Backbone as CSV, one residue per row, in Angstrom:
resi,resn,N_x,N_y,N_z,CA_x,CA_y,CA_z,C_x,C_y,C_z
1,UNK,23.243,162.323,180.630,23.759,160.959,180.423,24.096,160.664,178.922
2,UNK,24.306,159.370,178.605,24.675,159.077,177.307,23.343,159.093,176.494
3,UNK,23.435,159.587,175.357,22.146,159.425,174.436,22.414,158.810,173.119
4,UNK,23.561,158.175,173.049,23.746,157.373,171.775,24.916,156.369,171.953
5,UNK,24.913,155.237,171.276,25.958,154.343,171.145,26.513,154.275,169.753
6,UNK,27.959,154.297,169.723,28.712,154.168,168.554,29.053,152.685,168.278
7,UNK,28.505,152.099,167.292,29.054,150.558,167.082,29.907,150.606,166.119
8,UNK,31.070,149.932,166.332,32.150,149.859,165.278,32.105,148.208,164.863
9,UNK,32.108,148.167,163.644,32.334,146.777,163.102,33.759,146.361,162.750
10,UNK,33.879,145.010,162.577,35.205,144.574,162.296,35.500,144.367,160.781
11,UNK,35.518,143.188,160.354,35.969,142.849,158.872,34.967,143.436,158.012
12,UNK,33.759,143.907,158.292,32.874,144.525,157.537,33.418,145.655,156.612
13,UNK,34.340,146.318,157.459,34.775,147.653,156.779,35.870,147.449,155.711
14,UNK,36.367,146.141,155.642,37.292,145.904,154.537,36.639,145.335,153.247
15,UNK,35.382,144.999,153.405,34.669,144.383,152.230,34.691,145.471,151.001
16,UNK,34.518,145.160,149.830,34.437,145.960,148.676,32.996,146.149,148.136
17,UNK,32.791,145.340,146.966,31.442,145.669,146.436,30.261,145.388,147.293
18,UNK,30.278,144.340,148.059,29.113,144.000,148.839,28.924,144.444,150.297
19,UNK,29.937,145.372,150.566,30.079,146.093,151.947,28.564,146.472,152.420
20,UNK,27.868,146.999,151.648,26.573,147.504,152.074,25.604,146.384,152.488
21,UNK,25.843,145.283,151.934,24.967,144.093,152.281,25.366,143.682,153.737
22,UNK,26.588,143.798,154.090,26.996,143.318,155.356,26.633,144.349,156.440
23,UNK,26.846,145.538,156.092,26.372,146.663,156.959,24.785,146.593,157.240
24,UNK,24.064,146.486,156.072,22.523,146.260,156.203,22.185,145.111,157.063
25,UNK,22.875,144.046,156.900,22.608,142.902,157.846,22.933,143.195,159.286
26,UNK,23.938,143.784,159.507,24.344,144.135,160.855,23.228,145.155,161.471
27,UNK,22.828,146.055,160.673,21.685,146.998,161.171,20.384,146.229,161.468
28,UNK,20.085,145.343,160.516,18.890,144.517,160.757,19.033,143.802,162.094
29,UNK,20.133,143.178,162.367,20.320,142.382,163.584,20.408,143.289,164.775
30,UNK,20.896,144.523,164.799,20.829,145.466,165.824,19.465,145.823,165.989
31,UNK,18.487,146.116,164.916,17.187,146.519,165.240,16.294,145.242,165.785
32,UNK,16.617,144.164,165.422,15.991,142.902,165.844,16.274,142.705,167.290
33,UNK,17.514,143.015,167.815,17.855,142.815,169.159,17.281,143.896,170.006
34,UNK,16.847,145.016,169.622,16.402,146.108,170.244,14.879,146.404,169.986
35,UNK,14.207,145.492,169.153,12.851,145.949,168.810,11.894,145.958,169.986
36,UNK,12.132,145.407,170.957,11.261,145.311,172.284,11.690,146.550,173.048
37,UNK,12.645,147.414,172.835,13.015,148.414,173.707,12.549,149.841,173.096
38,UNK,11.574,150.440,173.823,11.155,151.870,173.300,12.324,152.815,173.445
39,UNK,12.238,153.627,172.342,13.215,154.743,172.294,14.598,154.454,171.900
40,UNK,14.845,153.321,171.004,16.251,152.910,170.418,16.031,152.990,168.931
41,UNK,16.818,153.915,168.360,16.763,153.974,166.973,18.138,153.799,166.174
42,UNK,18.233,152.818,165.342,19.383,152.387,164.610,19.544,153.216,163.404
43,UNK,20.760,153.968,163.315,21.113,154.776,162.109,22.472,154.482,161.636
44,UNK,22.741,154.904,160.407,23.976,154.808,159.830,24.579,156.240,159.587
45,UNK,25.720,156.478,160.223,26.271,157.949,159.988,27.634,157.708,159.450
46,UNK,27.762,158.123,158.240,29.120,157.975,157.533,29.392,156.483,157.613
47,UNK,30.534,156.185,158.001,30.923,154.760,157.919,30.721,154.011,159.307
48,UNK,29.877,154.521,160.137,29.629,153.944,161.349,28.060,153.794,161.717
49,UNK,27.713,152.875,162.667,26.426,152.732,163.053,26.245,153.206,164.301
50,UNK,25.048,154.170,164.464,24.836,154.602,165.729,23.397,154.136,166.242
51,UNK,23.313,153.980,167.683,22.061,153.761,168.174,21.559,155.007,168.882
52,UNK,20.755,155.742,168.516,20.158,156.857,169.259,19.275,156.393,170.269
53,UNK,19.496,156.892,171.485,18.640,156.551,172.763,17.747,157.811,173.141
54,UNK,16.557,157.443,173.458,15.696,158.518,174.000,15.861,158.604,175.402
55,UNK,15.418,159.779,175.886,15.446,160.031,177.391,14.861,158.832,178.201
56,UNK,15.551,158.353,179.194,15.273,157.356,180.003,15.638,156.020,179.491
57,UNK,16.214,155.808,178.373,16.746,154.390,177.910,18.059,154.132,178.605
58,UNK,18.153,153.043,179.218,19.271,152.644,179.962,20.408,152.107,178.908
59,UNK,21.433,152.878,178.792,22.505,152.370,177.713,23.195,151.162,178.031
60,UNK,23.127,150.804,179.388,23.848,149.488,179.805,22.965,148.284,179.387
61,UNK,21.651,148.652,179.399,20.701,147.438,179.116,20.862,147.179,177.542
62,UNK,21.059,148.382,176.812,21.117,148.201,175.275,22.396,147.468,174.922
63,UNK,23.521,147.918,175.540,24.664,147.237,175.350,24.694,145.684,175.601
64,UNK,24.024,145.350,176.613,23.972,143.905,176.976,23.147,143.149,176.032
65,UNK,22.457,143.767,175.235,21.427,143.202,174.215,22.207,143.083,172.811
66,UNK,23.096,143.981,172.572,23.831,143.939,171.278,25.285,143.494,171.305
67,UNK,25.950,143.382,172.514,27.322,143.093,172.460,27.750,141.797,171.909
68,UNK,26.937,140.826,171.756,27.246,139.564,171.172,26.892,139.249,169.723
69,UNK,26.238,140.253,169.129,25.890,140.220,167.673,27.056,140.168,166.940
70,UNK,26.994,139.345,165.788,28.123,139.140,164.933,28.297,140.279,164.158
71,UNK,29.588,140.761,164.196,30.035,141.991,163.466,30.343,143.148,164.358
72,UNK,29.711,143.065,165.594,30.076,144.181,166.432,31.261,143.845,167.246
73,UNK,32.256,144.884,167.011,33.693,144.748,167.636,33.679,145.623,168.952
74,UNK,33.160,146.795,168.847,33.254,147.736,170.027,32.110,148.512,169.968
75,UNK,31.559,148.924,171.262,30.597,149.756,171.423,30.803,150.809,172.560
76,UNK,30.632,152.197,172.029,31.078,153.174,172.806,29.979,154.121,173.037
77,UNK,29.496,154.370,174.326,28.535,155.301,174.668,29.128,156.659,174.539
78,UNK,28.182,157.545,173.917,28.609,158.901,173.689,27.502,159.821,173.922
79,UNK,27.720,161.131,173.881,26.709,162.223,174.100,26.705,163.144,172.982
80,UNK,25.450,163.482,172.495,25.289,164.395,171.478,25.877,165.777,171.760
81,UNK,26.495,166.404,170.697,27.065,167.672,171.097,26.209,168.767,170.771
């Protein structure tokens, strides 16, 4: 099943000098939303944010917790290659 979620952000990607501040704030908000969920790790990979899910983590439950966070535009379930 899916073992990661790819989170795409909106206007954050057009920011210049302070883009990292917005990305870091989004990552903090994602971590806060999933802090009570075992096996969810928020990472940054190139220009996107990924939530890595341990075995047994229900990706639909994670999506329901993060889908309304400001800055999250789309969430795509994915499988590691």
